[in-house]
N, C-alpha and C positions, 0 to 999 in steps of 0.2 A: 831290317826285317820287322814287319808289323807285329805288334803284340797280339796274341790270341786271347780273347775273352770268352770263356765258356759259361753258358747258362743252362744248367740241367733242368729238364721239364718232362712232364708226363702228359699224355693225351687223356681226355675225359669225355664221357658220353653224356653225363647229366648236365642240363643247362637250366637257365631260369634263376630268378632271385633266390628261391628257396635253396637250390643247389649251391649257389654262390655263398650264401650265408653258412651253409654246412661246411663248405671248404674252408672258409675263414676261421670258423671255430676249430677246425682240425689243423690250423697252422699252415694253410695253403693259400696262394693267391690265384684267383681265377684269371685267365688270360686268353688271348686269341692271337693266332698268327694267320696272316692273309697275304695275298698278292702272288705274283708269278703265274705259272700255269696250273697251280693247284688250288683246290677249294679251300675256303677258310676253315680253320681247325681250332676247336676249343681245347685249351691245355691248362695245366696247373703247375705252379712253381712253389717250391718250399719258401715260406715267408721269410725265414731268417736269411736264407741265401739271397733272396731278392732284395731285402732291406740292406744287406751288406753291399751288394752291387750298386744300389741306388746312391750310396754315399760317395761313389767315385765319379769323376768327371766323364770318364770314357763311356759309362753306361748310357749316356744321353747322346753321344755323337759318334761313337765308334761302331764298326760292324761287329756284331756279336755272333758267336757260334752257338746256336740253340741246339742242344743235344736232346733230341726228342725220340724216344722209343728206339734207340740204337742207331739213329742216323743224325746227321748234322745239317742244319739249315742256316744259311747266312741271312741274318735279319738286322733290321734297325728298330730301335724303340721309337714308336710314333706317338704313344700317349700313355700317361700314367695318372691314375686316380688315387688320391690320398684321402685318408680320413680327415675331416676338418680340424680335429684337435688331438686325436690319438696318434701315436707313432705306428701307423698301420697303412699298408698298401692295400687298396681295394680292388684294383684291376689294372692290367697291363695290355697294351696293344703292340704287336710286333709285325713289321712288314718284311716279307721275303724280298730279296734283291736279286736282280739278274746281273751277273758280273760283267756282262757285255754292254750294259746300258748305263748311261749317266744317271746319277742321283743328285738330288738337292738336299743338303743337310745344313743345319746350323751348328757351327763349331765354336768353341770358346776362343777368346783372344788372350794370349799370355803376354803381359807387358814386362819387358826386360830392360835392365840397366837404367831405370828411371832416376835412381838416386845418384848415378854417376854422370848424368847429363848436366850441361850448363844451367838449364832451367831448374833441375833438381837441386843444384848446389846454391841457388840464389834464394835468399830469404825474401819473404813477401810475395812469392809466386805460387799460384795454385795450379796444379796439373790435374785436369779433369779427364776422366775416361767416359766419353759420351756413349760409347758402345762397349759391351763386354763380350758379345758374340756376334757372329756374322754368318749369313747364308752363303754357301759356296756350292758349286756344281763341278762334278768330276766323275770319272769311272770309279767303281768301288775300290779297285786296287790302288788308286791314287789318293784315297780319302785320308787326310791328316786328322789326328785326334784334336789338334789345336793349331792356330795360326800365331806365330811369334811376331810381336811388334817390338822391334829394337829401338829404344828411345835414347840411346847413348849420345846422339848428336842433337837432341831437342834443345832449342834455344827459347828464350823468353819471347812470347808473341807468336811462336810457331803453331800451326794447325796441321795435324796429320789427317789426311783424308783416306777414304777406302782405296782410292787409286794409288796411294803411296805404299800400300801394304805389299810386302814381298811374299808371294804365294809359291807353294811348291809346284813343280812341273805338272802340267795336266790339270791344274785347279784354276777356276775362274770365279768371279763374283757376278752372278747374273744381273744384279741391279744396275751395274755400271753400263749395261747395254742400253738402258733406258734414257741415257743422256747425262750431261754434266750436272744438271740440277739434282740428280740422284747420288752424286758423289758425296756422301755424308761425311761429316767430321767424326773422327775416331778419338783423337786426343787433342786437347788444347792446353796451352801454357800461358796463363795470363797473370800479369802483375796486379796485385790487389792494392788499391789506394785506401789507406786507413784514414777514417775521419777522426779528427782530434776532438775529444770530448772537453767541453768547457765546464769548469766547476762553478758552483754558485758564487764563490768568492770572486772568480775571474769575471763572471757576468756582472756582479755588482760593481767591480772596479771599472769594467768597460762602460757601464751605465754612468758612473760618476764622471769619467773622462768625457763621454758624449755630452753630459749635462754642462760640464765646464766649458766645452767647446761651443755649445749652443749659447751659453751665457756670454762668452767672450764675443761671439759673432753679433749678438744682440747689442752689446755695449758699443761695439765698433760701428754698427749701423746707426745707433742713436747719436754717437759723436759726429758721424758724417752728416746727419740731418741737422744738427745744431749749427755746424759750420756753414751749411748751405743757407740756413735761416739768417745767420749773422751777415753773410755776404749780401743777402737780399736786402736787409735793413740798411746796409751801407749804401 
């Protein structure tokens, strides 16, 4: 059974920048809900409640129950404006959903069992998460809050692509319809080759060896030349 996430809200009639500033000073977040067969509606949400909800992953990808003036509207968060440096939400946009129409939503990826995998147990291997979320399409009733990526069998050198993800029933990745070149990597496990740092002492020793080898080569070449000269004189 899907978890229900309720967001209490109130309708508002006053609009404009001045009204929004007054709402924020009063501890409210101005917002709007739009879509479906209803007109866009300006609403307000208590800032503390909105801030607490914004700290949860589900707030950005799950279907929310917007409790507005005694009724409930099924919505998705579509936009959020934050203050550039204060811990303050400035505005929220919610879109109504039709439970009979497919929706496209970005959902987070949850990486499981990485430390138990052969790659995770091998030293000198870097496991990179190229993607941390992914866009999916499905009916609202099939929307997962996240997609699990089980890495228990990940080997060194493996690449997990979007097409390798195990999706819940009724869920697809629209980007894969565009062709194989859009099948992006999600996880890679690559062995890192460490470069050996040479100390100044080692560099000096290598220089002395190289100089000695060069001297020996020069001596040998000189000796060969003398022998040829002697043979010529004879």
